[in-house]
Each structure stands twice: as C-alpha cells, then as structure tokens.
NUPA-793538 format. One record per residue (C-alpha): residue in three letters; x, y, z. Coordinates in Angstrom, 1 decimal. Each point is the difference from the previous one (the first is absolute). Layout:
<sites>
SITE  residuo    east   north      up
SITE      ALA       X       Y       Z
...
</sites>
This chain:
<sites>
SITE  residuo    east   north      up
SITE      MET    -6.5   -15.0    -4.7
SITE      GLY     2.8     0.1    -2.5
SITE      ASP     2.8    -2.3    -1.3
SITE      TYR     3.4     1.4    -0.6
SITE      GLY     0.6    -2.9    -2.4
SITE      LYS     3.6     0.1    -1.2
SITE      PHE     0.8     2.7     2.7
SITE      ASN     0.6    -2.8     2.6
SITE      ASP     3.7     0.8     0.8
SITE      TYR    -0.3     1.7     3.4
SITE      PHE     1.7     0.5     3.3
SITE      VAL    -1.8     0.2     3.4
SITE      GLY     1.1     3.1     2.1
SITE      GLU     0.7     0.0     3.7
SITE      ASP    -3.6     1.1     0.6
SITE      GLY    -1.3    -3.1    -1.7
SITE      ILE    -1.3     1.9    -3.2
SITE      ARG     0.6    -1.6    -3.3
SITE      GLU     2.3     2.2    -2.1
SITE      TYR     0.5     0.5    -3.6
SITE      VAL     2.6     2.1    -1.7
SITE      ILE    -0.2     1.8    -3.5
SITE      GLU     3.1     1.5    -1.5
SITE      GLU    -1.0     0.5    -3.6
SITE      TYR    -2.8     2.0    -1.8
SITE      ASP    -1.2    -2.8    -2.2
SITE      GLU    -0.1    -2.3     3.1
SITE      LEU    -2.2     2.7     1.6
SITE      LYS    -2.5     0.2    -2.7
SITE      GLU    -0.3    -3.7    -0.1
SITE      TRP    -0.6    -0.1     3.7
SITE      VAL    -2.7     2.8    -0.3
SITE      ASP    -1.5    -2.2    -2.8
SITE      SER     0.0    -3.2     2.2
SITE      VAL    -1.8     1.8     2.8
SITE      ILE    -2.6     1.7    -2.2
SITE      SER    -0.6    -3.2    -2.1
SITE      PRO     0.9    -2.8     2.3
SITE      CYS    -2.0    -2.7    -2.1
SITE      ARG     2.7     0.3    -2.7
SITE      TYR     2.7    -1.0     2.5
SITE      GLN    -1.4    -3.0     1.6
SITE      GLY     2.5    -2.8    -0.1
SITE      GLY     2.7     2.5    -0.8
SITE      GLN    -1.2     0.8    -3.6
SITE      GLY    -0.8     3.5    -1.2
SITE      ASP     0.5     2.7    -2.5
SITE      ILE     0.4     3.9     0.4
SITE      LEU    -3.0     2.0    -0.9
SITE      GLU     0.8     1.3    -3.5
SITE      SER    -1.1     3.7     0.5
SITE      MET    -0.8     2.6     2.6
SITE      ASP    -3.6     0.0    -1.2
SITE      LYS    -0.3    -3.6     0.8
SITE      ILE     1.3     0.6     3.5
SITE      ALA    -2.5     2.8     0.5
SITE      GLU    -2.9    -2.3    -1.2
SITE      GLU     1.0    -2.6     2.5
SITE      LEU     0.3     2.6     2.7
SITE      GLN    -3.6     1.1    -0.6
SITE      LEU    -1.3    -3.5     0.3
SITE      LEU     1.7    -0.5     3.2
SITE      ASP    -1.6     3.3     1.2
SITE      LEU    -3.5    -1.6    -0.8
SITE      CYS     0.7    -3.1     2.2
SITE      GLU    -1.8    -0.3     3.3
SITE      TRP     2.3    -2.9     1.3
SITE      GLN     3.3     1.9     0.2
SITE      GLU     2.0    -1.3     2.9
SITE      THR     3.4     1.5    -0.9
SITE      TYR     1.3     3.4     1.0
SITE      PHE     3.3     1.8    -0.4
SITE      ARG     2.1     2.6     1.7
SITE      GLY     3.3     1.7    -1.5
SITE      HIS     2.8     1.1     2.2
SITE      SER     2.8     2.2    -1.3
SITE      LYS     2.4    -1.2     2.6
SITE      GLU     0.7    -3.6     0.7
SITE      CYS     0.3     0.6     3.7
SITE      TYR    -3.6     1.2     0.3
SITE      LEU    -2.2    -2.6     2.0
SITE      LEU    -3.7    -0.7    -0.2
SITE      GLN    -0.9     2.6     2.7
SITE      SER    -2.5     2.8     0.0
SITE      THR     1.5     3.5     0.6
SITE      LEU    -1.4    -0.2     3.6
SITE      GLU     1.4    -3.4     0.8
SITE      ARG     3.3     1.1    -1.4
SITE      GLN     0.3     2.9     2.4
SITE      ILE    -1.3    -1.9     3.0
SITE      SER     2.6    -2.8    -0.6
SITE      ALA     2.8     2.5    -0.4
SITE      ASP    -0.8     2.6     2.6
SITE      ILE    -1.8    -2.1     2.8
SITE      MET     1.0    -3.6    -0.5
SITE      GLY     3.4     0.4    -1.7
SITE      TYR     1.9    -0.2     3.2
SITE      SER    -1.6    -3.3     1.1
SITE      LEU    -0.3    -1.8    -3.4
SITE      LYS     2.8    -2.2    -1.2
SITE      LYS     0.8    -0.6    -3.8
SITE      GLY    -2.7    -2.1    -1.5
SITE      GLU    -2.6     1.0     2.8
SITE      TYR    -3.0     2.2    -0.7
SITE      ILE    -2.6     1.7     2.0
SITE      CYS    -3.0    -2.1     1.2
SITE      ARG    -3.6     0.7    -0.4
SITE      PRO    -1.0     1.0     3.4
SITE      SER     2.8     2.5     0.3
SITE      PHE    -0.8     1.4    -3.4
SITE      ASP    -3.6     0.2     0.6
SITE      LYS     0.4     1.9     3.4
SITE      VAL     2.0     2.8    -1.9
SITE      VAL    -2.6     0.1    -2.9
SITE      ASN    -3.1     0.2     2.1
SITE      GLU     1.4     2.9     2.1
SITE      TYR     1.4     1.7    -3.1
SITE      PHE    -3.4    -0.1    -1.7
SITE      GLN    -1.9     1.3     3.1
SITE      ARG     2.3     2.9     0.3
SITE      ILE     0.5     1.1    -3.5
SITE      ARG    -3.7    -0.1    -1.1
SITE      LYS    -0.5     3.2     1.9
SITE      ASN     2.7     1.6    -2.1
SITE      PHE    -2.2    -0.7    -3.2
SITE      ARG    -3.2     1.5     1.3
SITE      GLY    -1.0     2.8    -2.6
SITE      ARG     3.2    -0.7    -2.0
SITE      MET    -1.1    -2.6    -2.4
SITE      PRO    -3.2    -0.2    -2.2
SITE      GLU    -0.8    -3.6     1.0
SITE      GLN    -0.9     0.9     3.6
SITE      TYR    -2.3    -3.1     0.3
SITE      LEU     3.2    -2.2     0.0
SITE      LEU     0.7     1.3     3.4
SITE      LEU    -3.4    -0.9     1.4
SITE      LYS    -0.4    -3.6    -0.8
SITE      ASP     2.1    -3.0     1.1
SITE      ASP    -0.5    -1.8    -3.2
SITE      CYS     1.5     2.7    -1.9
SITE      ILE     3.5    -0.1     1.6
SITE      ASN     1.6    -1.8    -2.9
SITE      ASP    -1.4     2.8    -2.4
SITE      PHE     1.3     2.6     2.4
SITE      TRP     3.4    -1.7    -0.2
SITE      ALA     0.0    -0.1    -3.7
SITE      VAL    -0.9     3.7    -0.4
SITE      GLY     2.7     1.0     2.5
SITE      GLN     2.6    -2.2    -1.8
SITE      HIS    -0.8     1.9    -3.2
SITE      TYR     1.1     3.2     1.8
SITE      GLY     3.1    -1.7     1.4
SITE      LEU    -1.4    -1.0     3.6
SITE      LYS     1.7    -2.9     1.5
SITE      THR    -2.5    -2.9     0.1
SITE      PRO    -0.2    -3.7     0.8
SITE      LEU    -1.0    -0.7    -3.5
SITE      LEU     2.4    -1.5    -2.7
SITE      ASP    -0.9     0.8    -3.6
SITE      TRP    -0.1    -2.5    -2.9
SITE      THR    -1.2     0.1    -3.6
SITE      LYS    -1.8    -2.5    -2.1
SITE      SER     2.4     0.9    -3.0
SITE      LEU     3.4    -1.3    -0.2
SITE      LEU     0.8     3.0    -2.3
SITE      VAL    -1.0     2.4     2.5
SITE      ALA     2.3    -1.7     2.6
SITE      LEU     2.9     0.2    -2.6
SITE      PHE    -0.7     3.7    -0.4
SITE      PHE     0.2     0.7     3.7
SITE      ALA     3.2    -2.2     0.4
SITE      PHE     1.7     1.7    -2.8
SITE      ARG    -1.2     3.6     0.2
SITE      PRO     2.6     1.5     2.5
SITE      GLU     3.1     0.7    -2.1
SITE      LYS     2.5     0.9     2.6
SITE      ILE     0.9    -2.8     2.5
SITE      GLU     3.0    -1.1     1.8
SITE      ALA     2.8    -1.7    -2.1
SITE      SER    -0.5    -3.2     2.3
SITE      ASP    -3.5    -0.3    -1.2
SITE      GLU     0.4    -2.5    -2.8
SITE      TYR    -3.5    -1.2    -0.3
SITE      ARG    -3.6     1.3     0.1
SITE      VAL    -2.4    -2.5     1.4
SITE      ILE    -3.5    -1.2    -0.8
SITE      TYR    -1.8    -1.9     2.7
SITE      THR    -3.0    -2.4    -1.1
SITE      LEU    -2.7    -0.8     2.3
SITE      ASP    -2.0    -3.1    -0.9
SITE      LEU    -3.0    -0.8     2.0
SITE      PHE    -1.0    -3.4    -1.6
SITE      GLU     1.1    -1.9     3.1
SITE      VAL    -1.0     2.5     2.7
SITE      ARG    -3.1     1.9    -1.4
SITE      ASN    -1.6    -0.3     3.4
SITE      ASN     2.8     1.3     1.9
SITE      VAL     0.8     3.3    -1.7
SITE      LYS    -2.4     3.1    -0.3
SITE      ILE     0.3     1.9    -3.1
SITE      ILE    -1.1     3.5     0.7
SITE      GLU    -1.5     2.0    -2.8
SITE      PRO    -0.8     3.5     1.2
SITE      ARG    -3.4     1.5    -0.7
SITE      VAL     1.4     3.5    -0.4
SITE      ASP     2.5     0.8    -2.7
SITE      ILE     1.7     3.5     0.3
SITE      GLY     1.0     1.4    -3.4
SITE      GLY    -0.7    -3.4    -1.9
SITE      ARG     3.3    -1.4     1.0
SITE      ILE    -1.1    -3.4     1.6
SITE      ASN    -2.1    -0.6    -3.1
SITE      ALA     2.8     1.1    -2.4
SITE      GLN     2.6    -2.2     1.7
SITE      GLN    -2.3    -2.8     0.6
SITE      GLY     0.9     0.2     3.7
SITE      VAL    -0.9    -2.1     2.9
SITE      PHE     1.2    -0.3     3.6
SITE      THR     0.9    -2.6     2.6
SITE      ASP     0.2     0.4     3.7
SITE      LEU     2.3    -2.7     0.8
SITE      ILE     3.3     0.6     1.9
SITE      LEU     3.3    -1.5    -1.3
SITE      SER     0.1    -2.8     2.6
SITE      GLU    -3.4    -1.1    -1.2
SITE      PHE     1.0     0.1    -3.7
SITE      LEU     3.0    -2.2     0.7
SITE      GLU    -2.0    -2.4     2.3
SITE      LEU    -2.6    -0.6    -2.8
SITE      ASN     2.7    -0.3    -2.6
SITE      ASN     1.8    -2.7     2.1
SITE      THR    -3.4    -1.8     0.4
SITE      VAL    -0.6    -0.1    -3.6
SITE      ASN     3.6    -1.0    -0.9
SITE      ALA    -0.4    -3.0     2.2
SITE      ARG    -3.3    -0.9    -1.8
SITE      ILE     1.4     0.2    -3.6
SITE      ALA     3.5    -1.3     0.9
SITE      ASN    -0.4    -2.7    -2.6
SITE      ASN    -1.4     2.1    -2.8
SITE      ILE     2.5     2.1    -1.7
SITE      TYR    -2.5     1.6    -2.4
SITE      GLN    -2.3     1.1     2.8
SITE      ILE     0.5     3.7     0.7
SITE      PRO     0.5     0.8     3.7
SITE      PHE    -1.9     2.6     2.0
SITE      LEU     2.9     2.5    -0.5
SITE      THR     2.7     0.2    -2.7
SITE      ARG     2.9     2.6    -0.6
SITE      THR     1.1     0.7    -3.4
SITE      LYS     3.3     2.2     0.0
SITE      ILE     0.4     1.8    -3.3
SITE      SER     3.4     1.7    -0.9
SITE      THR    -0.1     3.8     0.6
SITE      ALA     2.0     0.4    -3.3
SITE      LEU    -3.1    -0.7    -1.9
SITE      ARG    -1.9     3.1     1.3
SITE      ILE     0.0     2.0    -3.3
SITE      HIS    -1.2    -3.0    -1.9
SITE      VAL    -2.8    -0.7     2.5
SITE      MET    -1.3     3.5     0.1
SITE      ARG     0.0     0.2    -3.8
SITE      TYR    -1.8    -3.4    -0.2
SITE      LEU    -2.6     1.3     2.6
SITE      ALA    -0.5     3.2    -1.7
SITE      ARG    -0.9    -1.7    -3.3
SITE      LEU    -2.8    -1.8     2.1
SITE      ASN    -1.1     3.3     1.4
SITE      ILE     1.4    -0.7     3.5
SITE      MET     1.3     3.4     1.1
SITE      ASP    -0.5     2.8     2.6
SITE      SER    -2.6     1.8    -2.0
SITE      THR    -2.2    -3.2    -0.1
SITE      LEU     0.6    -1.5     3.4
SITE      PHE    -0.2     3.3     1.8
SITE      PRO    -2.9     1.8    -1.8
SITE      ASP     0.6     3.3     2.0
SITE      ILE     2.7     2.7     0.4
SITE      TYR     2.3    -2.5     1.5
SITE      GLY     0.0    -2.0    -3.2
SITE      ALA     0.8     3.1    -2.0
SITE      ILE     2.9     0.8     2.4
SITE      GLY     1.3    -3.6    -0.2
SITE      GLU    -0.2     0.1    -3.8
SITE      SER     1.9     3.2     0.0
SITE      HIS     2.8    -1.3     2.0
SITE      LEU     0.4    -2.9    -2.3
SITE      ILE     0.2     2.4    -3.1
SITE      LEU     2.7     2.0     2.1
SITE      ASP     1.9    -3.2     0.5
SITE      ASN     0.0    -0.8    -3.7
SITE      ILE     1.2     3.5    -0.9
SITE      ILE     2.9    -0.1     2.4
SITE      ARG     0.8    -3.6    -1.3
SITE      ILE     0.3     1.2    -3.5
SITE      THR     1.7     3.3     0.8
SITE      SER     2.8    -2.1     1.8
SITE      LEU     0.6    -2.2    -2.9
SITE      PRO     3.4     0.6    -1.6
SITE      GLU    -0.4     1.7    -3.4
</sites>
C-alpha cells in the first residue's frame, strides 16, 4: 500500500478510476519518488531523492520485500483499456455489435470463448514448443498462456510489473503515435483492500529471461471485474483521501518522452536489459536510429 501524499489533486474518470495528471518533468520525478518511498510523503510532506544511485538503492530494497501489494502497467495510448489481447478482440469482433458505450463483456461469455479457444489451439502447439508438458497438465494453463504471450499469442492474461520504472518504460517506449495522444498512462493496482479477491499469477516458465528482467506478473481479471472491484473499494475508502484505491490512472504528458527515456537509461532501464535476447538488441538498435535521425534533422 502506498500514499501519494501531496499528489492528492485528482479527477475521477467516467469509469470510476481515480486519475492524476502530470505535465512537467520535475513533477514526474517527484511522483516517482513518492511511489518508491511513500513513507516520506505521509501527511503531504516529502523530498526528492537526491541522486539516481539513491533511487536504485531504494528499488533494490523494494525488490527484496515479500509484502508487495502494488503493481504497475504502462500504456502508450490514453484510450487503451485494462483488457487482455484476447478480451480486446472478443469485445471488438464478437460482442461489439451488442455492447453499448460503457458496457463490457461478462465473465460467462468470455470464458466460453477462452475455453473453446484453448482446446482447439493446444493441438497446434504439439511438437512446436519445447515446453510440451504445458499442454498435458490442466494446472499449467497459465504457464502456457504466459509462454504464448511471449511469442505474440492472444491470451486472457494481462501483464503487470512490480516496478514503476519498467511500467514507465513501456508507456513511453513507442515514439510514433497519433497527434491526438497527449498523454501516456500508468495504471497502478493496489491489492491492500482486496488481496483475497485478486490472483497474481507468476509463471513458472520464463522464456528468454524476460519475465524476470521485467519483474513481470499477470492477472486474469476482465475489465468489468476490475471496475467492479474498484467501485467496491472506492465506497469503502470514501472518507479517507490518503488511502490508495484499487486502481489509479496517472496520465503523463507525451511531451516528456525524451526526458523520461534518458532518465530510465541512466537507471539501466532499456531494451537491452528488459529484453535479454535478440529482441532487446533490435529494440535498442531502433532507439539508436531514432536518435541519429533526430540529430540529423536538427538545423545547422
């Protein structure tokens, strides 16, 4: 559980999620500090960590904690919802014609598609993946989904990270987005009030070391369940402005991208460390290309 301290000016979105907006780089760094070191912000008082080394030290301490109940997810577009790739397609292709604005797919309809999907596609993976045992045991289904998601398979799992900085990286990593996308988004999932209602999935298989490098975990909730839990917690903590709700959404100005990526690189948060395989080398190469083009296009 955390305390946003002085960051208590917020809006509530149409979906009931508490929303913060950050426009300036110094404000962003202060917010990161408030999340990493919440004890300094209790009662609205705090100070910015003096150096990058100090931030790294505190992050290492957090990694050793067994009690972590806060997880993060970065979105490069403000319009993206808390939906897995599979839920997104089901909602758009199957349910889109019958769902009104603000309505989302229900659990029975979702499970019906997911179960049939799994039974059919598991045959396609016979002899095509090293981890064949994942196809034989029912208790390995989440591990199968995690491996499949690594390769781009549409799955019912939604990925999160234990690290705010990793979430920031994924929110700001894409450079070219539509002009209308003014903000990148960080979702924060706080389980303090609902620890018995949400299953955090930590796969037993880690292809290429990505999950470990990204401090990744998964949830299997659909969007309607996220929002229902959030409304329940909001009602429970209505009289305590310092209590963090189940979900918060922090919108950060896209204009800060260059500053954010440089800041993260100084903390060794980059493609080559988060993707310890050829994919990471490719991602790092594309960032180098972006920098070359940017410098080349500057007026002499």
